Structure formats: structure tokens, C-alpha cells
matplotlib code that plots the C-alpha trace (Angstrom):
import matplotlib.pyplot as plt

x = [0.5, 0.8, -1.9, -0.9, -2.5, -1.1, -2.7, -1.2, -2.5, -0.7, -0.4, -3.0, -0.7, 0.9, -2.2, -2.3, 1.2, 1.0, -2.5, -0.1, 2.6, 0.2, -1.4, 1.7, 2.3, -0.9, 0.4, 3.4, 1.2, -0.7, 2.4, 4.5, 1.7, 3.5, 2.4, 2.1, 0.6, -3.3, -3.1, -5.4, -5.1, -7.7, -8.3, -10.7, -13.4, -11.1, -8.9, -5.6, -6.0, -5.1, -5.5, -3.0, -4.2, -1.8, -1.8, 1.5, 1.3, 4.6, 6.7, 9.3, 7.1, 9.0, 6.5, 6.7, 6.5, 9.8, 11.0, 9.2, 10.5, 7.6, 7.1, 10.3, 9.7, 6.5, 8.5, 11.2, 10.0, 6.8, 8.0, 7.8, 4.7, 2.7, 1.4, 0.7, 3.3, 2.6, 1.6, 1.5, 0.1, -0.2, -4.0, -5.1, -7.8, -10.7, -13.1, -14.0, -16.5, -14.8, -12.3, -9.2]
y = [-9.8, -9.7, -9.1, -8.6, -7.7, -6.1, -5.7, -4.0, -2.2, 0.8, 2.2, 4.5, 7.3, 6.9, 6.7, 10.2, 10.0, 6.8, 8.5, 11.0, 8.7, 6.8, 10.1, 11.5, 8.1, 8.7, 12.3, 11.0, 8.8, 11.1, 13.4, 10.8, 8.6, 5.5, 2.7, -1.0, -0.6, -0.1, 0.4, 1.6, 1.8, 1.8, 2.8, 0.5, 1.7, 1.4, 3.8, 1.9, -1.3, -0.2, -2.6, -1.8, -3.8, -3.4, -5.0, -5.0, -5.3, -4.6, -6.9, -8.0, -8.0, -5.1, -2.8, 0.9, 1.5, 0.3, 3.7, 5.9, 8.2, 8.6, 4.8, 4.4, 6.6, 5.4, 1.9, 3.3, 3.3, 1.0, -1.4, 1.1, 2.5, -0.8, -2.7, -5.8, -5.5, -5.9, -8.7, -9.2, -12.2, -12.8, -13.2, -15.3, -13.6, -15.9, -13.5, -9.7, -7.4, -3.9, -4.0, -3.7]
z = [-13.1, -9.4, -6.9, -3.6, -0.4, 2.9, 6.2, 9.6, 12.8, 14.0, 17.4, 17.9, 18.3, 15.1, 13.0, 11.8, 10.8, 9.3, 7.2, 6.1, 4.7, 2.8, 1.4, 0.3, -1.5, -3.6, -4.2, -5.6, -7.8, -9.1, -9.9, -11.7, -12.7, -13.5, -15.9, -14.5, -11.2, -9.8, -6.0, -3.2, 0.4, 3.0, 7.0, 8.8, 10.9, 14.1, 12.9, 13.4, 10.9, 7.2, 4.1, 1.1, -2.6, -5.4, -9.0, -10.6, -14.3, -15.3, -18.0, -15.2, -12.3, -10.6, -8.5, -9.7, -5.8, -5.7, -7.4, -5.4, -2.6, -0.4, -0.5, 0.7, 3.4, 4.5, 4.9, 6.5, 10.2, 9.7, 12.2, 14.7, 13.9, 14.3, 16.9, 14.4, 11.3, 7.8, 6.5, 2.5, 0.5, -3.0, -4.5, -7.3, -8.8, -9.3, -10.3, -10.1, -11.2, -11.7, -9.6, -11.6]

ax = plt.figure().add_subplot(projection="3d")
ax.plot(x, y, z, "-o")
ax.set_aspect("equal")
plt.show()
């Protein structure tokens, strides 16, 4: 099992666009219901900072998001949308209460 946290900050004039992309990813996940992933995205109070948390629970460790067309579209011009680029870090769970 792999847990990943991704943070980034988009340009203020691209925040609504980024939010649409994120919501489209979740619409596809709801429609396709892939096994092996738990995933959440959040927008901070500033309206431009985003956090994504994923728990990859596939046997081979490959994220089902890698097969998502909307996730691919979301990532296509992420560098151009960002003021602070995405930073990903693997997380080691020390404890959790009803999170995953």
C-alpha cells in the first residue's frame, strides 16, 4: 500500500479551471469505480492552494489514476496553471482514525 500527498498552488486566474478538472476526475471515478484507490482532493481557504491525498491499494502498486483520461487531461498543462508546482511525497502511516 502506498500513500501519497500532493500539494500545489495555481495562478489565481486559473483556479476555477483547475477545480473543474479536479471535479471531472471525480466524476469519472464515480462512473468507473476502479478498485485499488482511495482518493480525495481539497482546496484551501485561499482559493488557489490544492491538496490531493491518495491511497494506492493495488497489488502491483500502480495507481488506477494512470488509466484515467480525465486525470491525464488534468495533468496535461498543470505546470502552466501553477504558481507553485506540484510537490508529491510518499507518506508512512503512523496512525489513523477512520481516514482510510
